[in-house]
PDB file of N, CA, C and O in Angstrom:
ATOM      1  N   MET A   1       1.300  -7.468  -4.787  1.00  0.00           N
ATOM      2  CA  MET A   1       2.019  -6.208  -4.805  1.00  0.00           C
ATOM      3  C   MET A   1       1.237  -5.215  -5.657  1.00  0.00           C
ATOM      4  O   MET A   1       0.765  -5.566  -6.739  1.00  0.00           O
ATOM      5  N   GLU A   2       1.100  -4.007  -5.191  1.00  0.00           N
ATOM      6  CA  GLU A   2       0.413  -2.966  -5.937  1.00  0.00           C
ATOM      7  C   GLU A   2       1.214  -2.592  -7.176  1.00  0.00           C
ATOM      8  O   GLU A   2       2.442  -2.688  -7.196  1.00  0.00           O
ATOM      9  N   ILE A   3       0.493  -2.162  -8.211  1.00  0.00           N
ATOM     10  CA  ILE A   3       1.160  -1.835  -9.474  1.00  0.00           C
ATOM     11  C   ILE A   3       2.176  -0.710  -9.298  1.00  0.00           C
ATOM     12  O   ILE A   3       3.222  -0.714  -9.948  1.00  0.00           O
ATOM     13  N   LYS A   4       1.879   0.255  -8.422  1.00  0.00           N
ATOM     14  CA  LYS A   4       2.833   1.360  -8.236  1.00  0.00           C
ATOM     15  C   LYS A   4       4.152   0.851  -7.682  1.00  0.00           C
ATOM     16  O   LYS A   4       5.216   1.327  -8.079  1.00  0.00           O
ATOM     17  N   ASN A   5       4.097  -0.105  -6.777  1.00  0.00           N
ATOM     18  CA  ASN A   5       5.321  -0.667  -6.205  1.00  0.00           C
ATOM     19  C   ASN A   5       6.062  -1.538  -7.217  1.00  0.00           C
ATOM     20  O   ASN A   5       7.293  -1.539  -7.262  1.00  0.00           O
ATOM     21  N   ARG A   6       5.303  -2.280  -8.030  1.00  0.00           N
ATOM     22  CA  ARG A   6       5.920  -3.139  -9.057  1.00  0.00           C
ATOM     23  C   ARG A   6       6.663  -2.277 -10.077  1.00  0.00           C
ATOM     24  O   ARG A   6       7.796  -2.581 -10.450  1.00  0.00           O
ATOM     25  N   PHE A   7       6.013  -1.200 -10.524  1.00  0.00           N
ATOM     26  CA  PHE A   7       6.660  -0.299 -11.482  1.00  0.00           C
ATOM     27  C   PHE A   7       7.975   0.222 -10.924  1.00  0.00           C
ATOM     28  O   PHE A   7       9.020   0.143 -11.571  1.00  0.00           O
ATOM     29  N   LYS A   8       7.903   0.746  -9.734  1.00  0.00           N
ATOM     30  CA  LYS A   8       9.078   1.376  -9.133  1.00  0.00           C
ATOM     31  C   LYS A   8      10.196   0.362  -8.915  1.00  0.00           C
ATOM     32  O   LYS A   8      11.360   0.646  -9.195  1.00  0.00           O
ATOM     33  N   THR A   9       9.840  -0.820  -8.414  1.00  0.00           N
ATOM     34  CA  THR A   9      10.832  -1.867  -8.169  1.00  0.00           C
ATOM     35  C   THR A   9      11.514  -2.297  -9.464  1.00  0.00           C
ATOM     36  O   THR A   9      12.740  -2.385  -9.528  1.00  0.00           O
ATOM     37  N   LEU A  10      10.715  -2.562 -10.492  1.00  0.00           N
ATOM     38  CA  LEU A  10      11.283  -2.989 -11.777  1.00  0.00           C
ATOM     39  C   LEU A  10      12.161  -1.894 -12.377  1.00  0.00           C
ATOM     40  O   LEU A  10      13.233  -2.174 -12.913  1.00  0.00           O
ATOM     41  N   ARG A  11      11.707  -0.662 -12.285  1.00  0.00           N
ATOM     42  CA  ARG A  11      12.478   0.461 -12.831  1.00  0.00           C
ATOM     43  C   ARG A  11      13.820   0.583 -12.124  1.00  0.00           C
ATOM     44  O   ARG A  11      14.853   0.748 -12.772  1.00  0.00           O
ATOM     45  N   LYS A  12      13.808   0.503 -10.807  1.00  0.00           N
ATOM     46  CA  LYS A  12      15.044   0.649 -10.050  1.00  0.00           C
ATOM     47  C   LYS A  12      15.983  -0.533 -10.286  1.00  0.00           C
ATOM     48  O   LYS A  12      17.197  -0.345 -10.366  1.00  0.00           O
ATOM     49  N   GLN A  13      15.444  -1.743 -10.399  1.00  0.00           N
ATOM     50  CA  GLN A  13      16.280  -2.911 -10.677  1.00  0.00           C
ATOM     51  C   GLN A  13      16.967  -2.778 -12.032  1.00  0.00           C
ATOM     52  O   GLN A  13      18.070  -3.290 -12.229  1.00  0.00           O
ATOM     53  N   ALA A  14      16.316  -2.091 -12.961  1.00  0.00           N
ATOM     54  CA  ALA A  14      16.883  -1.882 -14.294  1.00  0.00           C
ATOM     55  C   ALA A  14      17.757  -0.625 -14.347  1.00  0.00           C
ATOM     56  O   ALA A  14      18.261  -0.258 -15.408  1.00  0.00           O
ATOM     57  N   ASN A  15      17.931   0.025 -13.203  1.00  0.00           N
ATOM     58  CA  ASN A  15      18.729   1.255 -13.118  1.00  0.00           C
ATOM     59  C   ASN A  15      18.256   2.322 -14.101  1.00  0.00           C
ATOM     60  O   ASN A  15      19.059   2.957 -14.785  1.00  0.00           O
ATOM     61  N   LEU A  16      16.934   2.508 -14.160  1.00  0.00           N
ATOM     62  CA  LEU A  16      16.351   3.512 -15.038  1.00  0.00           C
ATOM     63  C   LEU A  16      15.736   4.640 -14.216  1.00  0.00           C
ATOM     64  O   LEU A  16      15.161   4.405 -13.153  1.00  0.00           O
ATOM     65  N   THR A  17      15.862   5.845 -14.711  1.00  0.00           N
ATOM     66  CA  THR A  17      15.135   6.960 -14.119  1.00  0.00           C
ATOM     67  C   THR A  17      13.705   6.915 -14.653  1.00  0.00           C
ATOM     68  O   THR A  17      13.416   6.173 -15.592  1.00  0.00           O
ATOM     69  N   GLN A  18      12.827   7.688 -14.072  1.00  0.00           N
ATOM     70  CA  GLN A  18      11.466   7.755 -14.589  1.00  0.00           C
ATOM     71  C   GLN A  18      11.472   8.250 -16.034  1.00  0.00           C
ATOM     72  O   GLN A  18      10.717   7.750 -16.868  1.00  0.00           O
ATOM     73  N   THR A  19      12.309   9.215 -16.323  1.00  0.00           N
ATOM     74  CA  THR A  19      12.410   9.761 -17.681  1.00  0.00           C
ATOM     75  C   THR A  19      12.878   8.694 -18.665  1.00  0.00           C
ATOM     76  O   THR A  19      12.321   8.570 -19.756  1.00  0.00           O
ATOM     77  N   GLU A  20      13.886   7.932 -18.291  1.00  0.00           N
ATOM     78  CA  GLU A  20      14.399   6.869 -19.165  1.00  0.00           C
ATOM     79  C   GLU A  20      13.342   5.796 -19.396  1.00  0.00           C
ATOM     80  O   GLU A  20      13.188   5.311 -20.517  1.00  0.00           O
ATOM     81  N   LEU A  21      12.616   5.423 -18.354  1.00  0.00           N
ATOM     82  CA  LEU A  21      11.562   4.416 -18.496  1.00  0.00           C
ATOM     83  C   LEU A  21      10.477   4.915 -19.439  1.00  0.00           C
ATOM     84  O   LEU A  21      10.004   4.168 -20.295  1.00  0.00           O
ATOM     85  N   ALA A  22      10.087   6.160 -19.289  1.00  0.00           N
ATOM     86  CA  ALA A  22       9.066   6.730 -20.169  1.00  0.00           C
ATOM     87  C   ALA A  22       9.515   6.680 -21.622  1.00  0.00           C
ATOM     88  O   ALA A  22       8.748   6.272 -22.494  1.00  0.00           O
ATOM     89  N   LYS A  23      10.739   7.088 -21.887  1.00  0.00           N
ATOM     90  CA  LYS A  23      11.263   7.096 -23.265  1.00  0.00           C
ATOM     91  C   LYS A  23      11.355   5.692 -23.843  1.00  0.00           C
ATOM     92  O   LYS A  23      10.949   5.459 -24.981  1.00  0.00           O
ATOM     93  N   LYS A  24      11.886   4.756 -23.064  1.00  0.00           N
ATOM     94  CA  LYS A  24      12.063   3.382 -23.559  1.00  0.00           C
ATOM     95  C   LYS A  24      10.740   2.691 -23.842  1.00  0.00           C
ATOM     96  O   LYS A  24      10.655   1.865 -24.751  1.00  0.00           O
ATOM     97  N   SER A  25       9.699   3.019 -23.070  1.00  0.00           N
ATOM     98  CA  SER A  25       8.417   2.340 -23.221  1.00  0.00           C
ATOM     99  C   SER A  25       7.446   3.097 -24.119  1.00  0.00           C
ATOM    100  O   SER A  25       6.401   2.563 -24.492  1.00  0.00           O
ATOM    101  N   GLY A  26       7.780   4.334 -24.469  1.00  0.00           N
ATOM    102  CA  GLY A  26       6.919   5.096 -25.361  1.00  0.00           C
ATOM    103  C   GLY A  26       5.710   5.720 -24.686  1.00  0.00           C
ATOM    104  O   GLY A  26       4.710   6.011 -25.342  1.00  0.00           O
ATOM    105  N   VAL A  27       5.798   5.926 -23.382  1.00  0.00           N
ATOM    106  CA  VAL A  27       4.726   6.612 -22.658  1.00  0.00           C
ATOM    107  C   VAL A  27       5.285   7.928 -22.132  1.00  0.00           C
ATOM    108  O   VAL A  27       6.494   8.155 -22.163  1.00  0.00           O
ATOM    109  N   GLY A  28       4.404   8.786 -21.653  1.00  0.00           N
ATOM    110  CA  GLY A  28       4.841  10.070 -21.136  1.00  0.00           C
ATOM    111  C   GLY A  28       5.406   9.960 -19.727  1.00  0.00           C
ATOM    112  O   GLY A  28       5.053   9.063 -18.962  1.00  0.00           O
ATOM    113  N   LEU A  29       6.287  10.891 -19.409  1.00  0.00           N
ATOM    114  CA  LEU A  29       6.852  10.956 -18.062  1.00  0.00           C
ATOM    115  C   LEU A  29       5.752  11.137 -17.023  1.00  0.00           C
ATOM    116  O   LEU A  29       5.801  10.548 -15.943  1.00  0.00           O
ATOM    117  N   ARG A  30       4.775  11.944 -17.354  1.00  0.00           N
ATOM    118  CA  ARG A  30       3.655  12.167 -16.429  1.00  0.00           C
ATOM    119  C   ARG A  30       2.968  10.845 -16.070  1.00  0.00           C
ATOM    120  O   ARG A  30       2.618  10.615 -14.912  1.00  0.00           O
ATOM    121  N   PHE A  31       2.777   9.982 -17.072  1.00  0.00           N
ATOM    122  CA  PHE A  31       2.142   8.686 -16.827  1.00  0.00           C
ATOM    123  C   PHE A  31       2.951   7.863 -15.836  1.00  0.00           C
ATOM    124  O   PHE A  31       2.390   7.311 -14.889  1.00  0.00           O
ATOM    125  N   VAL A  32       4.258   7.774 -16.040  1.00  0.00           N
ATOM    126  CA  VAL A  32       5.127   7.005 -15.144  1.00  0.00           C
ATOM    127  C   VAL A  32       5.034   7.561 -13.723  1.00  0.00           C
ATOM    128  O   VAL A  32       4.896   6.805 -12.762  1.00  0.00           O
ATOM    129  N   ARG A  33       5.110   8.862 -13.599  1.00  0.00           N
ATOM    130  CA  ARG A  33       5.030   9.487 -12.274  1.00  0.00           C
ATOM    131  C   ARG A  33       3.694   9.212 -11.599  1.00  0.00           C
ATOM    132  O   ARG A  33       3.646   8.892 -10.411  1.00  0.00           O
ATOM    133  N   GLU A  34       2.612   9.337 -12.359  1.00  0.00           N
ATOM    134  CA  GLU A  34       1.283   9.104 -11.786  1.00  0.00           C
ATOM    135  C   GLU A  34       1.121   7.662 -11.310  1.00  0.00           C
ATOM    136  O   GLU A  34       0.563   7.417 -10.241  1.00  0.00           O
ATOM    137  N   VAL A  35       1.606   6.717 -12.097  1.00  0.00           N
ATOM    138  CA  VAL A  35       1.508   5.304 -11.688  1.00  0.00           C
ATOM    139  C   VAL A  35       2.282   5.087 -10.397  1.00  0.00           C
ATOM    140  O   VAL A  35       1.768   4.477  -9.459  1.00  0.00           O
ATOM    141  N   GLU A  36       3.513   5.582 -10.343  1.00  0.00           N
ATOM    142  CA  GLU A  36       4.346   5.373  -9.156  1.00  0.00           C
ATOM    143  C   GLU A  36       3.810   6.113  -7.935  1.00  0.00           C
ATOM    144  O   GLU A  36       4.156   5.772  -6.804  1.00  0.00           O
ATOM    145  N   GLN A  37       2.972   7.120  -8.153  1.00  0.00           N
ATOM    146  CA  GLN A  37       2.360   7.834  -7.040  1.00  0.00           C
ATOM    147  C   GLN A  37       1.021   7.226  -6.635  1.00  0.00           C
ATOM    148  O   GLN A  37       0.380   7.697  -5.696  1.00  0.00           O
ATOM    149  N   GLY A  38       0.601   6.177  -7.344  1.00  0.00           N
ATOM    150  CA  GLY A  38      -0.602   5.456  -6.953  1.00  0.00           C
ATOM    151  C   GLY A  38      -1.895   5.965  -7.543  1.00  0.00           C
ATOM    152  O   GLY A  38      -2.951   5.803  -6.931  1.00  0.00           O
ATOM    153  N   LYS A  39      -1.847   6.577  -8.712  1.00  0.00           N
ATOM    154  CA  LYS A  39      -3.071   7.047  -9.362  1.00  0.00           C
ATOM    155  C   LYS A  39      -4.045   5.880  -9.475  1.00  0.00           C
ATOM    156  O   LYS A  39      -3.661   4.770  -9.843  1.00  0.00           O
ATOM    157  N   LYS A  40      -5.293   6.142  -9.160  1.00  0.00           N
ATOM    158  CA  LYS A  40      -6.302   5.078  -9.101  1.00  0.00           C
ATOM    159  C   LYS A  40      -6.803   4.617 -10.464  1.00  0.00           C
ATOM    160  O   LYS A  40      -7.239   3.474 -10.603  1.00  0.00           O
ATOM    161  N   THR A  41      -6.748   5.482 -11.468  1.00  0.00           N
ATOM    162  CA  THR A  41      -7.189   5.096 -12.805  1.00  0.00           C
ATOM    163  C   THR A  41      -6.051   5.311 -13.789  1.00  0.00           C
ATOM    164  O   THR A  41      -5.299   6.280 -13.684  1.00  0.00           O
ATOM    165  N   MET A  42      -5.931   4.399 -14.744  1.00  0.00           N
ATOM    166  CA  MET A  42      -4.888   4.523 -15.755  1.00  0.00           C
ATOM    167  C   MET A  42      -5.242   3.645 -16.948  1.00  0.00           C
ATOM    168  O   MET A  42      -6.024   2.701 -16.831  1.00  0.00           O
ATOM    169  N   ARG A  43      -4.663   3.964 -18.080  1.00  0.00           N
ATOM    170  CA  ARG A  43      -4.904   3.177 -19.288  1.00  0.00           C
ATOM    171  C   ARG A  43      -4.086   1.891 -19.231  1.00  0.00           C
ATOM    172  O   ARG A  43      -2.866   1.913 -19.069  1.00  0.00           O
ATOM    173  N   MET A  44      -4.790   0.775 -19.368  1.00  0.00           N
ATOM    174  CA  MET A  44      -4.135  -0.516 -19.255  1.00  0.00           C
ATOM    175  C   MET A  44      -3.175  -0.781 -20.414  1.00  0.00           C
ATOM    176  O   MET A  44      -2.182  -1.487 -20.237  1.00  0.00           O
ATOM    177  N   ASP A  45      -3.454  -0.226 -21.598  1.00  0.00           N
ATOM    178  CA  ASP A  45      -2.524  -0.432 -22.711  1.00  0.00           C
ATOM    179  C   ASP A  45      -1.180   0.212 -22.404  1.00  0.00           C
ATOM    180  O   ASP A  45      -0.135  -0.326 -22.771  1.00  0.00           O
ATOM    181  N   LYS A  46      -1.199   1.356 -21.737  1.00  0.00           N
ATOM    182  CA  LYS A  46       0.059   2.004 -21.369  1.00  0.00           C
ATOM    183  C   LYS A  46       0.764   1.231 -20.262  1.00  0.00           C
ATOM    184  O   LYS A  46       1.989   1.105 -20.269  1.00  0.00           O
ATOM    185  N   VAL A  47      -0.006   0.717 -19.315  1.00  0.00           N
ATOM    186  CA  VAL A  47       0.588  -0.094 -18.248  1.00  0.00           C
ATOM    187  C   VAL A  47       1.287  -1.297 -18.863  1.00  0.00           C
ATOM    188  O   VAL A  47       2.426  -1.603 -18.510  1.00  0.00           O
ATOM    189  N   ASN A  48       0.618  -1.974 -19.772  1.00  0.00           N
ATOM    190  CA  ASN A  48       1.210  -3.151 -20.404  1.00  0.00           C
ATOM    191  C   ASN A  48       2.401  -2.791 -21.281  1.00  0.00           C
ATOM    192  O   ASN A  48       3.332  -3.587 -21.408  1.00  0.00           O
ATOM    193  N   ARG A  49       2.392  -1.622 -21.880  1.00  0.00           N
ATOM    194  CA  ARG A  49       3.534  -1.183 -22.692  1.00  0.00           C
ATOM    195  C   ARG A  49       4.787  -1.073 -21.825  1.00  0.00           C
ATOM    196  O   ARG A  49       5.874  -1.488 -22.227  1.00  0.00           O
ATOM    197  N   VAL A  50       4.618  -0.507 -20.634  1.00  0.00           N
ATOM    198  CA  VAL A  50       5.757  -0.370 -19.725  1.00  0.00           C
ATOM    199  C   VAL A  50       6.160  -1.737 -19.174  1.00  0.00           C
ATOM    200  O   VAL A  50       7.342  -2.081 -19.175  1.00  0.00           O
ATOM    201  N   LEU A  51       5.193  -2.512 -18.706  1.00  0.00           N
ATOM    202  CA  LEU A  51       5.504  -3.820 -18.124  1.00  0.00           C
ATOM    203  C   LEU A  51       6.162  -4.763 -19.115  1.00  0.00           C
ATOM    204  O   LEU A  51       6.956  -5.619 -18.725  1.00  0.00           O
ATOM    205  N   SER A  52       5.836  -4.613 -20.407  1.00  0.00           N
ATOM    206  CA  SER A  52       6.411  -5.517 -21.411  1.00  0.00           C
ATOM    207  C   SER A  52       7.930  -5.373 -21.499  1.00  0.00           C
ATOM    208  O   SER A  52       8.613  -6.314 -21.903  1.00  0.00           O
ATOM    209  N   LEU A  53       8.463  -4.218 -21.131  1.00  0.00           N
ATOM    210  CA  LEU A  53       9.921  -4.052 -21.109  1.00  0.00           C
ATOM    211  C   LEU A  53      10.592  -5.024 -20.148  1.00  0.00           C
ATOM    212  O   LEU A  53      11.754  -5.389 -20.323  1.00  0.00           O
ATOM    213  N   PHE A  54       9.845  -5.435 -19.135  1.00  0.00           N
ATOM    214  CA  PHE A  54      10.388  -6.306 -18.093  1.00  0.00           C
ATOM    215  C   PHE A  54       9.842  -7.731 -18.172  1.00  0.00           C
ATOM    216  O   PHE A  54      10.089  -8.542 -17.280  1.00  0.00           O
ATOM    217  N   GLY A  55       9.097  -8.035 -19.242  1.00  0.00           N
ATOM    218  CA  GLY A  55       8.574  -9.382 -19.422  1.00  0.00           C
ATOM    219  C   GLY A  55       7.298  -9.657 -18.641  1.00  0.00           C
ATOM    220  O   GLY A  55       7.000 -10.813 -18.340  1.00  0.00           O
ATOM    221  N   TYR A  56       6.545  -8.627 -18.309  1.00  0.00           N
ATOM    222  CA  TYR A  56       5.284  -8.774 -17.572  1.00  0.00           C
ATOM    223  C   TYR A  56       4.135  -8.218 -18.394  1.00  0.00           C
ATOM    224  O   TYR A  56       4.344  -7.495 -19.368  1.00  0.00           O
ATOM    225  N   HIS A  57       2.909  -8.564 -17.986  1.00  0.00           N
ATOM    226  CA  HIS A  57       1.704  -7.956 -18.539  1.00  0.00           C
ATOM    227  C   HIS A  57       0.557  -8.147 -17.549  1.00  0.00           C
ATOM    228  O   HIS A  57       0.603  -9.010 -16.673  1.00  0.00           O
ATOM    229  N   LEU A  58      -0.464  -7.323 -17.712  1.00  0.00           N
ATOM    230  CA  LEU A  58      -1.675  -7.471 -16.920  1.00  0.00           C
ATOM    231  C   LEU A  58      -2.720  -8.143 -17.788  1.00  0.00           C
ATOM    232  O   LEU A  58      -2.748  -7.946 -19.003  1.00  0.00           O
ATOM    233  N   GLU A  59      -3.572  -8.931 -17.170  1.00  0.00           N
ATOM    234  CA  GLU A  59      -4.655  -9.551 -17.914  1.00  0.00           C
ATOM    235  C   GLU A  59      -5.810  -9.822 -16.967  1.00  0.00           C
ATOM    236  O   GLU A  59      -5.628  -9.898 -15.752  1.00  0.00           O
ATOM    237  N   ALA A  60      -6.992  -9.967 -17.531  1.00  0.00           N
ATOM    238  CA  ALA A  60      -8.174 -10.304 -16.742  1.00  0.00           C
ATOM    239  C   ALA A  60      -8.145 -11.814 -16.470  1.00  0.00           C
ATOM    240  O   ALA A  60      -7.958 -12.617 -17.383  1.00  0.00           O
ATOM    241  N   VAL A  61      -8.327 -12.172 -15.233  1.00  0.00           N
ATOM    242  CA  VAL A  61      -8.311 -13.574 -14.835  1.00  0.00           C
ATOM    243  C   VAL A  61      -9.592 -13.864 -14.052  1.00  0.00           C
ATOM    244  O   VAL A  61      -9.943 -13.119 -13.137  1.00  0.00           O
ATOM    245  N   LYS A  62     -10.270 -14.912 -14.398  1.00  0.00           N
ATOM    246  CA  LYS A  62     -11.507 -15.270 -13.714  1.00  0.00           C
ATOM    247  C   LYS A  62     -11.209 -15.705 -12.288  1.00  0.00           C
ATOM    248  O   LYS A  62     -10.315 -16.519 -12.055  1.00  0.00           O
ATOM    249  N   ASP A  63     -11.960 -15.162 -11.333  1.00  0.00           N
ATOM    250  CA  ASP A  63     -11.819 -15.548  -9.942  1.00  0.00           C
ATOM    251  C   ASP A  63     -12.282 -16.983  -9.749  1.00  0.00           C
ATOM    252  O   ASP A  63     -13.273 -17.409 -10.342  1.00  0.00           O
ATOM    253  N   GLU A  64     -11.565 -17.721  -8.921  1.00  0.00           N
ATOM    254  CA  GLU A  64     -11.973 -19.086  -8.609  1.00  0.00           C
ATOM    255  C   GLU A  64     -13.003 -19.044  -7.488  1.00  0.00           C
ATOM    256  O   GLU A  64     -12.838 -18.329  -6.500  1.00  0.00           O
ATOM    257  N   LYS A  65     -14.053 -19.813  -7.656  1.00  0.00           N
ATOM    258  CA  LYS A  65     -15.081 -19.875  -6.613  1.00  0.00           C
ATOM    259  C   LYS A  65     -14.677 -20.933  -5.611  1.00  0.00           C
ATOM    260  O   LYS A  65     -14.180 -22.002  -5.965  1.00  0.00           O
ATOM    261  N   GLU A  66     -14.902 -20.608  -4.357  1.00  0.00           N
ATOM    262  CA  GLU A  66     -14.514 -21.551  -3.297  1.00  0.00           C
ATOM    263  C   GLU A  66     -15.528 -22.628  -3.102  1.00  0.00           C
ATOM    264  O   GLU A  66     -15.349 -23.498  -2.249  1.00  0.00           O
TER     265      GLU A  66
END
């Protein structure tokens, strides 16, 4: 699932507006909107700050070779 869809799904499941999510996670409203609109570049620390509200995080994982 793309990060923009994950953000939106988690936010809606928590019955939060974009503004409420921004305030609760300590990021700007603009950041939340840009992520949900599919911005190609973003700060990972901010992504993890928002995801941590829902018990998630992003991390680098080594690809398995076939």
